[in-house]
C-alpha positions in Angstrom: -37.3 -57.8 23.7 -34.7 -55.1 23.2 -34.4 -53.8 19.7 -30.9 -53.0 18.3 -30.4 -50.5 15.6 -27.8 -52.1 13.4 -26.9 -51.4 9.8 -24.9 -53.1 7.1 -23.5 -50.7 4.6 -25.8 -48.0 6.0 -29.0 -50.1 5.5 -30.9 -51.3 8.5 -30.9 -55.1 9.2 -33.3 -57.1 11.3 -32.2 -59.3 14.1 -35.3 -61.3 15.0 -34.0 -62.9 18.3 -33.4 -61.2 21.6 -29.9 -59.8 22.3 -27.8 -61.1 25.2 -28.0 -59.0 28.4 -25.0 -58.3 30.5 -25.5 -60.1 33.8 -27.6 -62.9 32.3 -26.5 -66.5 31.7 -25.1 -67.6 28.4 -27.8 -69.6 26.7 -27.3 -73.1 25.4 -26.2 -73.6 21.7 -24.3 -76.1 19.6 -21.7 -75.2 17.0 -19.6 -77.2 14.6 -15.8 -77.6 14.9 -13.5 -77.6 11.9 -13.6 -81.5 12.0 -17.4 -81.4 11.8 -17.8 -82.5 15.5 -20.5 -80.8 17.5 -19.4 -78.3 20.2 -22.0 -77.6 22.9 -21.8 -74.4 24.8 -21.9 -76.4 28.0 -18.5 -77.8 27.1 -16.9 -74.4 26.7 -15.7 -73.3 30.2 -13.6 -70.7 31.9 -13.3 -67.1 30.8 -14.4 -67.0 27.1 -14.6 -64.5 24.3 -17.1 -65.1 21.5 -16.5 -63.1 18.3 -19.6 -63.2 16.1 -18.6 -62.3 12.6 -20.4 -62.4 9.2 -17.6 -64.2 7.3 -13.9 -64.8 7.9 -13.3 -64.1 4.2 -14.1 -60.4 4.5 -11.6 -57.7 5.3 -13.0 -56.5 8.6 -13.7 -60.0 9.9 -10.2 -61.1 8.9 -8.6 -58.1 10.7 -10.8 -58.6 13.8 -9.9 -62.3 14.3 -6.2 -61.7 13.5 -6.2 -58.8 16.1 -7.7 -61.0 18.8 -5.3 -63.8 17.8 -2.4 -61.5 18.4 -3.8 -60.2 21.7 -4.4 -63.8 22.9 -0.7 -64.1 23.9 -1.4 -61.5 26.6 -4.5 -63.3 27.8 -3.5 -66.6 29.3 -6.4 -68.7 30.4 -8.8 -66.9 28.1 -10.5 -69.0 25.3 -11.4 -67.0 22.2 -13.9 -68.3 19.7 -14.7 -66.8 16.3 -18.2 -67.9 15.3 -19.6 -67.5 11.7 -21.9 -69.2 9.3 -18.9 -70.1 7.2 -18.6 -73.9 6.5 -16.0 -75.6 8.8 -13.8 -76.4 5.8 -13.6 -72.8 4.8 -12.9 -71.8 8.4 -10.0 -74.3 8.6 -8.6 -73.1 5.3 -8.8 -69.5 6.4 -7.0 -70.2 9.7 -4.2 -72.0 7.9 -3.8 -69.2 5.4 -4.0 -66.5 8.1 -1.8 -68.3 10.6 -4.5 -68.0 13.3 -3.8 -70.6 16.0 -4.9 -68.9 19.3 -8.5 -68.2 18.2 -10.7 -71.3 17.6 -13.2 -71.0 14.7 -16.6 -72.6 15.1 -19.4 -72.7 12.6 -23.1 -72.0 13.2 -24.1 -73.3 9.7 -26.1 -76.3 10.9 -29.0 -75.0 12.9 -28.0 -71.4 13.7 -28.4 -72.0 17.4 -25.7 -69.5 18.3 -27.2 -66.8 16.2 -30.6 -67.4 17.7 -29.3 -67.7 21.3 -27.2 -64.5 21.1 -29.5 -62.4 18.9 -26.9 -62.2 16.2 -28.7 -64.0 13.3 -29.5 -61.5 10.6 -33.0 -62.1 9.2 -33.0 -63.1 5.6 -29.3 -63.2 5.1 -28.3 -66.2 7.2 -25.3 -64.4 8.5 -24.3 -63.3 11.9 -24.0 -59.6 12.8 -20.7 -58.4 14.3 -20.6 -58.7 18.1 -18.2 -59.5 20.9 -19.3 -61.3 24.0 -17.2 -62.0 27.1 -18.5 -64.8 29.4 -17.0 -65.4 32.8 -16.1 -68.7 34.3 -19.6 -69.0 35.9 -21.3 -68.7 32.6 -22.5 -65.1 33.1 -22.4 -62.6 30.2 -19.9 -60.0 31.5 -19.7 -57.9 28.3 -21.8 -57.7 25.2 -21.0 -55.4 22.3 -23.2 -55.4 19.2 -21.4 -53.3 16.6 -23.8 -50.7 15.2 -22.5 -51.0 11.6 -21.7 -54.6 10.6 -18.9 -53.4 8.2 -16.9 -51.8 11.0 -14.6 -53.2 13.6 -15.6 -53.7 17.3 -14.3 -51.4 20.0 -11.2 -53.5 20.8 -10.1 -51.3 23.7 -13.4 -51.7 25.5 -13.3 -55.5 25.1 -9.7 -55.6 26.2 -10.4 -53.5 29.3 -13.2 -55.8 30.3 -11.0 -58.8 29.8 -8.2 -57.2 31.9 -10.7 -56.5 34.7 -11.9 -60.2 34.7 -8.6 -61.9 34.3 
C-alpha cells in the first residue's frame, strides 16, 4: 500500500486505506443523497469529478466547491460530486445558501465506503481528507490529487487541464 504524507494544520494524519491509483478502476462504494436515498458508484456514469472534502462548512471546502460549481458551466457533460461526511440535511442547507446547483453533494456518513474505497478516510477523525479524482466514462481513474495539507485548496489548474484533455 502506498503511504501518503498528508497533514492537517501541519500535523500528520493517518489514512488507513489504500489511495486510488491512476489507471485503476474506480472501486465500488455507496453514498447518500440529500433526500437520504442511496447512491451507488455503479449508477454514476460518464466523465466524473469527485471532490473529497472534510466539511462544506469550512472556508476552504466552501471555496473549492463554489469554484468547481462556477467552472461547471465550461464543462458540459461532466458530472461533479462533492463528497463529505456532512449529514445530507447539512449538505442541502449549504447548497441552498451557497447557490451551488451544478455540483451535486453526496454524504459518506453512513458506512464511510467512499472514504475507504478512495483512501480518503482520516483515521480517528471520521472526516475525509481533501482530494480530487477524475474518472473517465469507462470507470478508470484518470487523475488523483491528494492535497498534501488538508487546509489548503487543490491544484485547480492541474485538475482543469486533465478535464480539458478528457472532454
